[in-house]
N, C-alpha and C positions, 0 to 999 in steps of 0.2 A: 337756497334760505342763507342767509348771512350766516358766518360763523360764529360761535359764541366766544372764540378767542378775539376775534376780530372786534365784536359789541363791547367786550370787556376793556379792550385798548381804547375806543373811541370814548368811552366814559369816563377812564382816567384821564387822557388828555383835556376832556372839557373839566374836570375836577382843577387839574393843574391849572389851566387857564385863568380859572377863575377866582382861585386863591393864593397860593403860595408865589407864582411866577410875579404878580403885579405888587404883591408885600414886598419881594426882592426889589424891585424895580424902584419902587417909591421910597425903599430905605438905602438906598445907592446914588439917589440924584445929589449931583454937588450943585452950587451954586450957578457956575457956568458950562457951557457945554465945551469941550475940547474942539475947536474947527479945525484941526487938523487930522483928528481921529475916525478914521472908517474901518467899518467889520465888514469882514467877508463871511458870512454863516451858511452852512448846510448841515443837513441831518442825516444825508445819504452816503457820505463819503469821510475820509480820515485824511486827505490831502486835497490840495487846490484843484476844484471840479474845471473840467474843460471850460465850462462856460463861463468861469470867471477867470482864466488865465491873463487873457490881455487886458480885461478889468485892472487887475493886482499891477500888472506891469505899467500901465498909462496912469493909475494911482500915484503910484512909487515915484513915476518921473516927475510928475506933478507937484512933488512934495509933500504929499499926504503920509501919514502914519497910518500903514495897513496891519489890521490885526485879524489874522485869520483863526476862524473858531468854527472846526470841523468835528462832528461826529455821527457815525454811524450806527443809528437806533437800532437797527436790524440784527446787528452783532454785539453790542455792548449790552451789559445787564442794566437793569431798572436803575439802580443806585448810582453808578457810573453816569447814565442817560440825566439822570435828575441831577447831579451836582453840574454836568455839562450845561444844560439849561439856567441854572440860578449862576453860574459864572457868565453866561451870556447876558442876561438881565442887567448884571451889576455893571457890565461894559455898556449895553445898549441905552444905559440911562444916562450917559454921559457921550456918547457919539454923535458926530457931525453927521455920518450918513451909516446904513447897513443895507448890504447888498444881498439879496439870497435870490436862488435860481430853482426853487422847490417850493411845496409846501411846507412851510415853516412855523408852527406852532405859537413859539415864544415871541415872536415878533408882533403878532396879534393879541397877547393876552392882555393887555391894558393900553389904557387911552397914554400914548406917547407924547415926549416933549415937542411942541409944534417946530423948535428948531431942528431937529431930527429927520432927516430925508429917508424914507424907506423907499427902495429900489428892487421890484421883482424882474429879474432876467429872464425867469423861463429857461427851460432846459431845452426846449424843441423849438423848430422854426414851422412856421406855416399855421394851419388849423384844419389837421384832419379828423381824428377820431374826438367825440365829444368827451370832457373832461370838467374838473370844477365841479360846481352845484348843478351842471349839465348832466352828469353822471353817479349814479349811486355807488359803481364800483369806485370812484375815487372819493368822494366825499360821502359817508354814511349819514342818513336821516339821524343815528344814533348820535351823531356828534354835535353837541348843542352850542360849541362856540363858532368862533368865525375864524376862516382861512385868509382872510383879505384886508380885514381892517387895519388901518393905517397906513396903507399903500399910497405913495405920491406918486408912483411912476409904474408902468408896465410897459416894456419894451416888447415890440413886436416886429415881423418881419416885413409887412405889407400894410398899405391901408385895408385891403380886403380883410386882411384877419383881425381888424379892431372889433367888428361888430362880436365875434365869437367869443373873445377874450371879454367883452363887455359881460356877454350873456353868461360865460362859465364862474368869472367872478363877481358877478352882481355887483358890478361898481359903474360909476359914471364915465362916459364915453372920454373925458378930457384929460383922465389917467393914463389912460391906454394910448402910447403913441408909437407910429411906424418910426420908429428910429434905425430898425436893423437889430440883428442879433449878433453881439460882440463876436463869438467865437468863429464865425463865418469870415471873419475879416482875413484869416490866414489862407483861405482858398484862393484869394485873387493874388497871393504871392507864390511866384514862379519858383521862387527858391525855395520857399517850405513844401512845394508838391514835389520837387524833385529831389528833395532831402528825404522825404516819406519814400518815394521810389527805390532810393538808392539804398536806405535804412532796410527796407522789406527785402529787396532781392539779397542783400548780405546774409540775412537771418534764413531767408528759404529760397536759396540758389535754384532747387529742383524747378521752380516756377517760371524762372526766365526762359523767355522764348515761347510763351504760352499766352493762350487765351485765360483769362482769370475772370471767374465769378465770384461775385461775394454775396454771401446768403446770410442776410440778417434780417430775421423777423422781429418784432415785437412779442408781447405775452398777453394772454385772455385772463379776464379774471381781474384780481386785485392782488396789492402786494403780498399779502398773507396767504394767498390761496390762487396761484398762476399756473398756467399751463401753454402749450402752444399747439398748433393743429399741423399735420402734413411734414413735421419733420423727419419723417422716417424715408420720405423722398428726397430730400436733401441728401441724407446718408448715402443714397445710391447716386447721385447725381452726377458725379465725377466719373463714375463708371459708364455711364450713359451718354456721355458727352462724348468720351473716346480720347486718345494719348494727347490731343491737340490743347486740351484743356485742364484747368485746375481749378478747384474750388475752396475758397476759403469760408468756413462757415462761423458764425459768430453770433451764438444763441444770446437771448437776452441774459444779462449777469443775475437776474433774479430766479432764473430758472435753474441757475446750477447744472447746465447740461453738460454732460460729457461728448456732446458733437461736437463743441468748439474745439476748432484745432489752429487757432492763434493766439495770442495772447497781446497783440498789438490795438491800439485804442481803432475803434470803428472809424472816426474821423480820418486817422491818418491811412488808412487802407481805401480809402474814395480816390485817391490819385493814382491806385494802383489799379484797380478794377476797371476790366472791359464792359462787365455787365453786371448790374446789381439785380438780386431777386429777394423781395421784401413783401409785405403783406399790409398791414397797418402802422407802418412805422414812420413817424415823421420824418425820417431819413432820407425820403425821396424828395425831400424839398430841398436840401443840402445838396443831394445829388444831382440834381437838378441842375446846380450851377455849373457843373461840368460839361453838361451837354454831351452824355453818353446815355446808350439806352438802358433800359430798367424793364424787369418783368415782374408783375403783381402775381403771386401766388397765395391765393384765397380761398381754400376747398371750403371756408364755412361763410362766404360772402352773405349767403342769404340770412341766416341765422345771427349774425355779427352785425347785420344792417339792421336788424328790427329789434335787437337787443340794444349797445350802447350807440350805435348809429354814427351819423358824419356831420359834419357842417358843411361838407361839399356835395355835391354828387358823383360820388365815386366811381361810377362806371363811365360817366360821360366827361367828367374834368380831367381824369388821370391820362396823360399822353404814352400809354402803355399798353400792351397786350395783357388781358386778366385771364388767367388760368386758374382753372378750380376742380382739374383733375390730376392728380399725380402722375399719371402715366403720360400726360402731354408737357410737363414742366421741360424734359430736357429737350425737346423740341421748339418749343417756345425761345429758348436761350440759344438755340443755334440758327434761329431766324432771328433773332432782335437785331442784329445790325442790318440785315434787309429791311424791317419792318421798322425802325426808328423812325419815329414822326418828328423830324427837326423843328418844323412850325409850330408844332403842337407842344413841345418842351419850352419852345422859347414865348408863346402866350402863358404857359404855366409859372413859367419863371418870372415872368412882368407881372402876373398877377397876384403870386404869393410869396416874390422873393425881391420885389423892386426896391427896397429899402437896404437891402445886403449889396454894398459895394465895394467893401473893403475900407472903408470908414465909419463904421457902426461903432465901435468903441469909444471915436473921439466925441462923435455925437451925443452919446449916452452920457458920458460924464460932464460934458458941456453942458446938457439938459437937468442933469441931476445937482450937480455940485457949483456950477460957475455962475448962478445967479443967488445974489445974497438972500437969506432968509432972516438974517438978525435984525 
């Protein structure tokens, strides 16, 4: 049963979306749009999200005025959150474009000016577990507003993913375009990969000369009531693997878990890892670009499949061994190099990540801003 706290939160969001935010937008409109003003906005961070770092740099290099507007609603008070949203609406009313990378109620709270372009970068690659309107855990039926109104462009990692995003966001197919995912561009830069490895080993010298496992699961449930399954086996994994191995544990930040033993961003750990262990995280799509083995550890696969479910055939499409028993996890990791399905990973990457080639950022901005709308 959905928590009362979450239901109350959804009603508050709906009320704001229908009243105060539209009024703030209407009162803030000037005669002309500022053709050089681009807003980067997010409600889950207080600094530039990884999904926007390259977008920001490219926009600035092209002469746009970038205004960053971030707020972590999970940690700020209601008054601070409201002030942030009102400030956003004032800027939104006169901006050439707005880039977001997650659910963002303010941008959908009123009918926007036609001259303003709204770009949803989304924060993950591929299309794995169901989200958006396809999942009650993401968008509650108690929320009566819209999470997709005003979207002009949604960027995805391949043509295969278009159908899933159209379904999840209930939008027309021509809005969802396989232009790639901006933040994956750095994965094709060997100097970036080498820098990640160098910085990691400078901070964690004990990992030098070892085989490295990156354990990075996602959470179950929703943002207000989340948990993980099987983490107790991850805590014992390094001991069971033996002295030749080291394990990096990166629990999802929403879990606030004490098991996390590394504060380096997960994306910067992928060049370091020899093997990835995860469950239903979209991280597998990015990691697949590195053409290295991974292991799926999902003790609750049957119940999860019947509940939230997937856009793909999880057991058939994943080119990685599926482990459902914690006692077998260590052996699966030890066997991962030998069992690595090179051809399967190539097919997987081509199917779900074909638009990610190191030039996604350039294509996204060309598509969003370089076509005159005035």
